[in-house]
Steps between C-alpha positions, in 0.01 A plus 500: 500500500555810288802726529500881480832521312428513125649746251559304180317489165238263641426747777469790255260293289291425809485871586386578146224242535396648834486848349277364223275338760476823700429695183217258429353575842531871432315447172227311689545183298304192622670384820484124455626509142777735601606277789504187286706674232773595748458225759844353434675818613244584771564165666874575525517875561757627752491815714766661281309427181185650650687815603666535161175451309318766700801729473491480120137607491567772760794638301297484178261753650208275588287700747558383856125488560468248217782288642336501842175383342663179372752449780303263721354309206846442353662396827214260564585337166853412607480484877568125502832554326590782738417285803736234362789746486794388712649801677717534811293596801628821660653539842208551743704777665573677170324760287311247287425281802332791674292568188374141522425537872303817432305322227415214736376746761294679235337177380397417857328838526329452164365164617359663814331771295352245260359306795343815640347587161355149466367500858387858566282385789818425698655843462439874487549742213739713704720193547513459123593866464782454751624202301512703177680785677751240619545383139605852400818461703605223261570770239846524661572158347441646153704811578792278598482324164467823299782691668750227587443170319401640160807729467735209575327284240498774235880502508509130415311482170281719274197274538460605862376837373174314448459501879326831439195283430521360854540853637179598318331203664627619840330833438180325396501309830561823690202654320281201590608522864398865513172423325421215741569715804278779369217256428514334841510840667194618307156378621363579153727241336266214408580144603527383139742779413702422812524133403624586151760746629629262768507210254718694256728612783557150638550361150762765423692451825501122469596519134799719577633240744466244221690721252779570748557142604467335159666760276676790672686331785614188307659722235641739759665209682651390168665833416585670831806414707498443879682830557229683308225344710693607811531855369128519424421395855738764633312768309167408659354722769296357792171615347550270198416169671120475526354230724835357614749591769766744384809292424824594677679500163289798394677733744669793328863418434789741536503750215766742379516813711507827307841661535567831675811538285334500158390858431274634226601857415238720333453870430276527806714308745635155578353183646651176620361170377363436850317834500351433156377160614333646808342786304329246276391300807365809680288633215138373527492383139576184303761561230607265222754593232493349151815577299538598135499133398161444667648298787430553870811640668384620841209512742469682830412346835275738692367391837161412352518395137178516300595257225733207581845482346780246540865494398406243235358776279838674461595457135148385409343637183228748594262316265518201735437705815131560433201276432394474135193717562712808584835442329397673174428820692840491671685431174313786330616737774862387471488533120361855522775594746772346284375685191489829689125545446413504869675554833242393757196276543267503801238253623308441821332184620315349796717228653402306813290786627773759437529777237823448307667755273722341232732716291756425231783744425739501205866531603732674255854629489552872467540453124160327487620141459249261656630325813195312618165520675434557870178358643383672820200377699363672811215434739327839514192389693591720795620792288162524326337565838719798596326835546602846616843523665699327769768728642561329834764233549275247666736233634397312814732599783424354841739741674401839360178438306578813298433593140734708289381717212668435167621815326392551140847499341359422156280807459 
């Protein structure tokens, strides 16, 4: 059986050979000849070597779309070696164990969908639509990896930055899920088109399970300590466990309570740490602060967050906090702020049926020195529908059932 722990000259030589093989795939060299040329290393590749090889190409600037094009073909070439990897199986009641349970539940659903596709006479199209809608909830599994597991791994070694490729694949699966739902919900979507869309979706979902269990998790088990796995589980929220029962370990642990004694004194007044914390929580916006060294230093916790955040991102490089498809835009904004060329950037998107306003603000000292970037996201779906005026305080009151007019103090 193969081991995941290799870091010597032989390992570096193997990674170099893997990079050459992958480059050959990128150059569309004949597959059989390419395989035979590098078969010796392909038959012995380890999860770490695979991660390091892809990381080298990723860091060298190879377009992510090109890497995704060869990903399945390359993994198929060394899947036997990966299956032979000897790695410690995780605690079933731990973070990694729950990932495996979620994968098993997903595979069962994929099998049921395949059966329905192969035997359409036994089912109804609306049942297939319901099954695809159910698959969309599995996106929480990917969110858990992106916002908790990936940050922990990035602290361990530079080659984990290549996990951005997996994040891009997550987004591709999300896109296919949305596409499949739209097709099944549209009577005009032809049966042949539907079959192609569903086939790509099922292939992508099944392939991600393969990549997790033969590459990601074996290497994660090799580098992360038990206490780190425990901390990752603690940071999970109940909505991050698709298809399985919420584990008791995922309950929110005791956290530091903001002090009433620590006071921030400003020219416009003073606030205690507890008041500051509750102001951030009360505002109906997501806020994330990136400091002057491009590291995440703070995020707010409003009652209904739009984009998920976990404590694992504190200290994370902002470049690692976004999928490859959008990171260049974020870095361009930060660079413009740092250079003093711009002070604000505004975007708006459609997200899960809601209209989201996303703004970036440059933070500077009074002398102009750049302090960081504040990202503010707000669901303005309801605000866009406001018309006229509302001057009555319309709170339900079972006792008085009265309405009080609000005075225009801001005129």
